C-alpha positions in Angstrom: 0.1 0.0 0.2 1.1 3.3 -0.5 0.2 6.2 1.5 0.7 10.0 1.1 -0.1 12.9 3.7 -0.6 16.3 2.7 0.2 18.4 5.6 1.9 21.9 6.5 3.9 20.1 9.3 5.5 16.9 8.0 8.2 16.6 11.0 5.2 15.4 13.0 4.9 12.4 11.1 8.9 11.2 11.3 8.8 9.7 14.7 5.3 7.8 14.2 6.2 6.3 10.7 9.6 5.2 11.8 8.5 3.5 15.2 6.8 0.3 16.3 4.3 -1.2 13.7 4.2 1.2 11.1 8.1 1.5 11.4 8.5 -2.1 11.1 5.9 -2.4 8.3 7.6 0.4 6.4 11.0 -1.7 7.0 9.5 -4.8 5.2 7.9 -3.1 2.3 4.3 -3.7 3.1 3.6 0.1 3.1 5.1 3.4 1.8 4.4 6.3 4.1 5.2 9.8 2.4 4.5 13.4 3.6 4.0 16.2 1.3 4.2 20.0 2.5 1.7 21.2 0.4 2.8 24.8 0.9 5.5 23.8 -1.6 2.4 24.1 -4.2 1.2 27.5 -3.1 1.0 29.8 -6.4 2.0 33.1 -4.9 5.2 34.7 -4.0 4.7 34.4 -0.3 3.6 30.9 -0.2 0.3 31.3 1.5 -2.1 28.5 1.5 -4.8 30.2 3.2 -7.1 33.2 2.7 -10.2 35.1 4.5 -13.4 33.7 3.8 -15.7 35.4 1.5 -18.6 36.8 3.3 -16.8 37.7 6.3 -16.2 35.7 9.7 -13.3 34.6 11.7 -10.5 32.2 10.8 -8.7 31.7 7.5 -9.7 29.0 5.1 -7.4 26.8 3.2 -7.1 27.9 -0.6 -7.8 25.0 -3.0 -5.1 25.5 -5.5 -2.4 24.2 -3.5 -4.4 21.0 -2.3 -5.6 20.4 -5.9 -2.2 20.8 -7.3 -0.4 18.8 -4.7 -2.8 15.8 -5.5 -2.5 15.8 -9.1 1.3 15.8 -8.9 1.1 12.6 -6.6 -1.4 10.7 -8.8 0.3 11.8 -12.1 -1.0 9.7 -15.1 -2.6 7.1 -12.8 -5.4 5.0 -14.4 -7.1 4.5 -11.6 -8.0 7.4 -8.8 -6.8 6.7 -5.4 -8.9 7.3 -2.3 -8.3 10.8 -1.4 -9.4 11.3 2.4 -10.2 14.8 4.1 -9.6 14.7 8.1 -12.4 16.9 9.4 -14.7 17.1 12.3 -17.7 17.2 9.9 -16.7 13.7 8.2 -18.0 10.2 8.8 -17.3 8.8 12.2 -14.3 6.4 11.8 -14.8 2.9 12.6 -13.1 -0.5 12.5 -15.4 -1.1 9.2 -13.8 1.5 7.5 -10.6 0.8 8.8 -11.2 -2.6 7.3 -12.5 -1.2 3.9 -9.7 1.2 3.3 -7.3 -1.7 4.0 -8.4 -3.3 0.8 -6.9 -0.2 -1.3 -3.2 0.4 -2.9 -3.4 4.0 -2.5 -4.6 6.4 -0.2 -4.2 10.2 0.2 -4.8 12.1 3.3 -5.4 15.8 3.6 -4.6 17.6 6.7 -6.0 21.0 7.5 -4.9 23.5 10.0 -7.4 26.2 9.6 -10.9 27.2 9.9 -12.0 25.3 7.3 -11.5 24.0 3.5 -12.9 25.9 0.5 -15.8 23.7 -0.3 -14.5 23.0 -3.8 -11.9 20.8 -2.1 -14.5 18.6 -0.9 -16.9 19.1 -3.9 -14.4 18.2 -6.4 -11.5 16.4 -5.2 -12.1 14.2 -1.9 -13.6 10.9 -1.9 -14.1 10.6 1.8 -14.5 12.6 4.8 -13.4 11.1 8.0 -13.5 12.3 11.9 -12.2 10.4 14.7 -14.8 11.9 17.1 -17.1 14.8 18.1 -14.7 17.3 19.1 -12.2 19.9 17.3 -8.4 19.6 17.1 -5.7 22.1 15.8 -5.0 20.2 12.9 -5.8 16.9 11.0 -2.5 15.5 11.7 -3.1 13.4 14.6 -6.6 12.2 13.2 -4.4 11.1 10.1 -1.9 9.3 12.3 -5.1 7.3 13.9 -6.5 6.4 10.9 -3.3 5.4 9.2 -2.1 3.3 12.2 -5.6 1.6 12.3 -5.5 0.7 8.6 -1.9 -0.4 8.2 -2.0 -3.1 11.0 -4.7 -4.8 9.1 -2.5 -5.5 6.0 -1.3 -9.0 5.7 2.2 -9.6 7.2 2.2 -6.4 9.5 1.2 -8.0 12.5 3.2 -11.2 14.0 0.0 -13.1 14.7 -2.4 -12.8 11.6 -5.2 -13.7 13.9 -5.1 -10.9 16.0 -6.7 -8.4 13.9 -9.4 -10.6 13.4 -10.3 -10.7 17.1 -9.9 -7.4 17.8 -13.0 -5.4 19.5 -15.3 -4.0 17.0 -13.7 -6.6 14.2 -16.7 -9.3 15.2 -19.2 -6.7 16.1 -18.6 -7.1 20.0 -15.8 -5.8 22.6 -13.1 -8.4 22.8 -12.6 -10.9 25.6 -10.4 -10.4 28.5 -6.7 -11.7 28.3 -4.3 -13.2 30.6 -0.8 -14.4 30.6 1.9 -15.8 33.3 2.0 -15.8 36.0 -0.9 -17.9 37.0 -1.4 -16.2 40.3 -0.7 -12.7 40.7 -1.1 -11.6 44.4 -4.5 -13.0 45.2 -5.7 -12.7 41.7 -5.6 -16.0 39.5 -6.1 -16.5 35.9 -9.6 -18.1 35.2 -9.1 -22.2 35.2 -11.0 -22.6 32.1 -8.0 -21.0 30.2 -5.7 -23.6 31.7 -7.8 -26.9 30.8 -6.5 -27.1 27.2 -10.0 -27.7 26.1 -10.2 -25.2 23.0 -14.0 -25.7 22.2 -14.7 -24.7 26.0 -12.4 -21.8 25.8 -13.8 -20.8 22.6 -17.3 -20.6 24.4 -16.0 -18.9 27.4 -14.2 -15.9 25.3 -17.9 -15.6 23.5 -19.7 -15.5 26.7 -16.9 -12.8 28.0 -17.3 -10.9 24.9 -21.0 -10.8 25.2 -20.6 -9.8 28.8 -18.0 -7.2 28.6 -20.1 -5.7 25.5 -23.4 -5.8 27.4 -21.7 -4.0 30.5 -19.4 -1.3 28.3 -21.2 -0.8 25.2 -24.8 -2.1 24.9 -25.6 -0.2 21.8 -23.3 -2.5 20.0 -25.7 -5.4 20.7 -28.6 -3.7 18.7 -26.4 -4.0 15.6 -25.0 -7.5 16.5 -26.6 -10.7 14.6 -26.8 -13.0 17.7 -27.3 -16.7 16.9 -29.8 -18.5 18.7 -27.2 -20.0 21.1 -25.5 -16.6 21.6 -28.9 -15.4 22.6 -29.6 -17.8 25.1 -26.1 -16.9 26.5 -27.1 -13.2 26.6 -30.4 -13.6 28.1 -28.5 -15.8 30.8 -26.0 -12.9 31.2 -28.6 -10.6 31.7 -30.7 -12.6 34.4 -27.0 -13.0 36.3 -26.5 -9.4 36.2 -30.0 -8.5 37.5 -29.2 -10.5 40.5 -26.1 -8.6 41.6 
């Protein structure tokens, strides 16, 4: 996968793109991570990329010329148009489902603004997706872009050491993930559930599913409204709700 990021602050990505999972994926050649300072595409002697909004109002608006020029330079004569993603508080809420969708692309371009807003022509005639990581406003789109890129890249084949890790993540199955334990078996007075030490894989799988249901019911019950429960899972959930009501 090739990922390009249009930003006025390329240095913000240096550490993120060279460390941990992203750094290893880059070293393996699984992903190409590139930053572009779109100020280099300004078409005026002062290299300004923003201007006052027509109609008045506070703040500055990102001009369309440098953004269009930078994107067109990146895609060149490509026959297929890549996904061009605008990081914006008004965008579609980012989700694991969206990460899985984007992980199937060969080329992604992220646009990070740093002003009051974008010239509307950028939205209407250039971008393919608008994404938001939450109902709050940040000083720019750089941090949200990092979040989305990390979420997408970890899903690419060969990035994670254990290929099943991403499959069982919270939200990938529609439920929150079950609890995990490791050595030692007993830490202070807290012990690992006996079922996980049994070696009985079928029973462990059932325990984990029930734990996912329980955790989702307690922390994110809204997810259950969209989750297609099997008859067995529906029975388990009813039993869990009955047990919870007695506490």
